[in-house]
N, C-alpha and C positions, 0 to 999 in steps of 0.2 A: 079626656076620659069621659065616656057617657055618664050621664048623671045617675043612672041606675046601677052602676057597678061600684062595688065596695073596694076598699083597700085590704087585699087578702094577704095576711101574714101566716096563713096555716102551714103546718110543717110537712104536709103532704096527704093526699094529692095537693099540689101547690099551684101557685099562680102561673099562668102561661102568658107569653107576650101577646098583647092585644092584636098585633099585626097577624100573628099566627091564627088566633081565633077567627079573625075576620076572613082570612084565606080559606079556613076550613068551611066557614058559612058559605063563601062564594062557590066552592066546589062540592058542597054537600050532596046535592041532588044529581049532579052531572060531573063525574070525575074524568078528566082527560078525554072528554068527548065520547065516553062510553054510553052515555044515557043512563048511568047507574051511579049510585053512591060508592064511595071507597068501601063502605060496609058490605057491599053486595058483589064485588067482583072477586074472581078467582085468584088465589095466590099463585096459580100457575099461568096467569095471563101476562101478556107482554107489558101491559100497562103497570101492573103491580111489580113485575120483575124490575122495571126501570126504577121504581121507587126504592125497592129492596137494595139494589146495588148502589143507588145514589146515596142512601143513608149510610151504608158500610163505608163508602169512599170518603164521604164528608167527615165522618167521625174520625177516620184514621188521618185525614188531612188536617183537621183542626188539632189533633193530638201531636202532629208532626211525626207520625209513624212511618217507618220505612216498610219494605216488603217482609220484614221478619215478624210482623204481628198479624193476627187474624181476629175477625169480629164475629161473635155468635149472638143471635137474638133468640132469647128464651122467654118462658113464663115462669111463674112461681115466685117471683120476688127475690130479694137478696136472701131471705131466710132459707130458701131452697139451696142457694149457693153455699150456705154454711155447711151443708152436708156434702154437696157435690164436689167442692174443693178437695177435701181429704179422700173422697171416694176415687177421684181421678188422678190425684197427684201423689198419693202416698203408696209406696211399695212396702212390703213387709220389712220390719226393722227400722223403718224411718218414722220421724215424728214431724208434725207441724208445730212450730212455736208461735205463741200468741201473746200480743201486747193487749191487756185488758184495760180499756179506757172508758168503758161505759156499758150500758145495757146490751147494745147490739154485739159488741165484741164478747161480752159474757155468754150470749146465745151461740155465737160462732164457735167459741171454745167448747161449750157443752155439746154441740153437734159433733165436733171432732172427737171429744172424749167418749161419746157414745159409740164411735167407731174405733175406739182404742188407738187413736192417732194424734191426739193433741195434748199439749201442756202449756200452762201459763208460765212465762218467764218474767212477767211484770204485771202488777195490778195496782190501780189507783183507787180501789174500793175503799180502803181504810181511811183515805183522805177525803172521801166523798166525791171522787171523780172530778176534781177541780183543775186537773192539769193532765198533760201528756208527758211521758218520760223523757229524760235525757239519755243520750247514748251510753253514758257510763253506768246507767242503772240497770242494765240487763245484759245478759250473755246468751248468744244463740248457741244451741247445742251442736256438738260435732255430728250428731245423727240427724240433724234437722234437714227436711226437704224443702222447707219454705218458712218465711216469717210473715205472719198475718197480722195486719193492723187495720183499724177503722179510721180513715183519714179525717173525718169530721163527726163529732158526737152531738146529734140533734137534741138530745135530752138535757145534757149538761153544758152545752155551749162551749166545748173545747175543740181544738183542731191542731193537727200536725201542720206546721208551717214549712217543714221540710220532711221528705221521706225519712223513716227511721233507717238506721244502719243494719242491713241485713246480714252482715258478717260473711258475705260471699255466697249466700243462698238466695233463691228467688224471693222477691217481695210479692206478697199477695195482699191486695188492698180492696176493702169495701169502701168504695167511693160513692155510695148511693146519694149522699147529701151535698157533695161539693164538686163532683166531676164537671169539667168545663167551666169552672168558675175562675180558673187561673191557668197559666202555663204549667205543664207537668213534665217531670223527668221521667219519661216513659221508659227510657233505656234501663232505668234502675229497677223496673218491675218485671215480674214474670207473668202475672195475671192481675187484672183489674175487673171488678164486677160492680154493677150499679143498677138498682131499681130506677125506672125512668121517672117516677112520679114527683121528683123534686126539681131537678135541673134539665132533664132531657125531654120530657113530654108527659103524656097522661099515664095513668096506672095501667098495668097489665103487661108491660114489657120489661125484661131485665137484659142488660147488655153485658157481655163478657168479652174482654179484650185479652187475648192470650198470645204469648210469644210462641212462634212456630216450633222452636226447639223443645219447649216445654210440652207443647201439643203433641209433638212426635213421640215424646217419651211417656205420654199419659197411659194409664192402664187400659188394657184391652178387654178386661173381663167385667166391664160395666155395661148394663143393659142400655140399648140404643138411646132411649129418651133421656138418659142421665149421663151419656157419654159425650165428652167434649170432642173426641175424635170422630164419632159417628155424626154428630151435628155439623162439624166443620166440613166433613166430606160431602155433605148434602147442602152446603151453604145456608144452614139453618132452615132448610125446607124439608126436613125429614117428615114433618107433619105440618098442618096448617099453622103458620106463625101468627103472632098477634098483629094482624095486618094494619088495623087502624092506628094503634100506638106507634107502629114503625113509620107509617105515613106522616103522622103528626110530628114525630121526632125529626124526620127529615126536614120538615118546615122549620122547626125550631133551630136545627143546625144551619140551615140556609140563612135564617135571620141573624144568627150568631156570626156567621162568616161575613155578612154585610156590615157588621158593627165592629170590625176590628179584631175578630177572632178571640183567642183566649187572652191576649194582652189587654184588648178592650174590656173584656169581661172582668179582668182582675182590677182594672182602674175603677170600673163602676162598683164592684163589690166592696173594695176598700172605702171608696167615698160614701157609700150607703151605710156601711157598718160604723164609720166614724161619726156620722150624724146621730146614731143612736147611743153609742158609747159616750159621746161628749154630753148628750143630754143626761144620761145617767150619772156621769161623773160630776156634772155642775150642780146636781141636786143636793150635794153635801150630806149624803147618807140617807136621804129620803128613799132612794132606790139603792139596792144592794146587789152587785153582780155576783154571780156564782163562780165563774172561772178565774183562775189566776191570770194576771195580765199577759204572761208570756205564752199562754195557751188559748187566748180568746179566739173564738170562731168568728169568721167574717160572714158566715151563713146563718147562724142561729145565736142571737143574743139573749141569754137567759139571766133573769134577775128576780128578786123579791122586793116587795115594799117592806121597809124597815118595820112598819106597823102592818103586820100580815092581815090583820082584820080589815084593812082598807082594800085588800085585793079584789073582793067581789065587786065593790063599788067602782074601782078602777076599770075592771073588765066590762061592767055594764055601761059606764059612760063612754068607754072607747068604742064599744059597738054602736052606740047612739051616734057617734061621729063617723060611722062607716069603717071603723078599724076592727076587722074581724080576724079570728084565729090566733089571738094572743094568749090564750090560756095555756099554761105550762103543761108538760106531760103529766098524765094522771099519777105517775109514780113519785113525782117530786113537787108538783104544784107550781105556784108562782107565775111568772110571766115569761113568755118566749116569743120573740119576734123573729121569724124566719125571712131571710133576705135573699132568696134565691134569684137566679138570673132574670126570672119572669117578673119579679117585683119592681115596679117602676120607681125611680128616684122620687117622683112626686108623692108617691104613697109613704115613702120613708120620711120625707119632709113633714108630711101630715102627722106621722107618729111622733117625731121629735118635738113638734109644736104641742102636741097633746100631752107629752110627758111633762113639758114646762108648765102648761096651763093647769093640769091636774095638781101638780105640786103647789103651785102658787094659790090655787083655790082651796087647798086642803090645809096648808100651813097657817 
């Protein structure tokens, strides 16, 4: 790692693989022999079209998808999808059921409620969002068109380790913070969406993966730029797509394929998370985890110092060691280490060492 680069644990925009950044630098001024940067070429050009189709194909290949899924490239982030999902998928008289496991699923529910199409069938708010639900704790309504869940909760450090039971309806998942970190039971899902800025690439791109039968049944009375059907019909080229983020994502996907695909990513994710969790657990209460053990995230490790007055000093000394982005979300405080695919194991080892060193120096 170059000496002027820090260990980036930011929750997003997040760390990108160094090999990808170097490739972008190499092609920055002359992409594919065009004499222009990728920032300057037309989205209708053959050079970009090759990138566009390559990114779609790589993503589906990594997910193990058959021909019954399509990929849409959109802007607006996951928060736009909070509204687009019910707008596209709910017919009159149908509801979207929501499992509320944190701030982002609360916002998704609120967007659906605004359209008079959503209801919560389980919420962890009263417990402080320390876990995800068990299948016996909720019931999907007979009038439900889909069951929505947030697969990983960046603020609270919880994660579904298996998809929830949809009771026979389509699963809709916000996977913004853990997509491509592990193999996925894609067949259990009807629609997955993800902002790119954590595990896929830079900010500015949102990926939607939708089953073709669900796409064919989507509403037709949605304006074009918000319509899954209209975007799919134009291969996400209804207007100018986020060209650079798609290009960068294609490089991230290529690098992921070369490192063992999702099985390799899962092994690395588990090993990195174990380094941090073990450091917290051997502190004998100096550090206190937020999430219940059954729901701990492999992407975002959230904890407090037992003596919360020490947290500013902890963060200051961490940054002095080049460990940045560790401050917890503004709504909960504490410490958050985000361990996305782009975070190198060496960075996580440096964090685990610092956790030990700070505890020894303070106790």
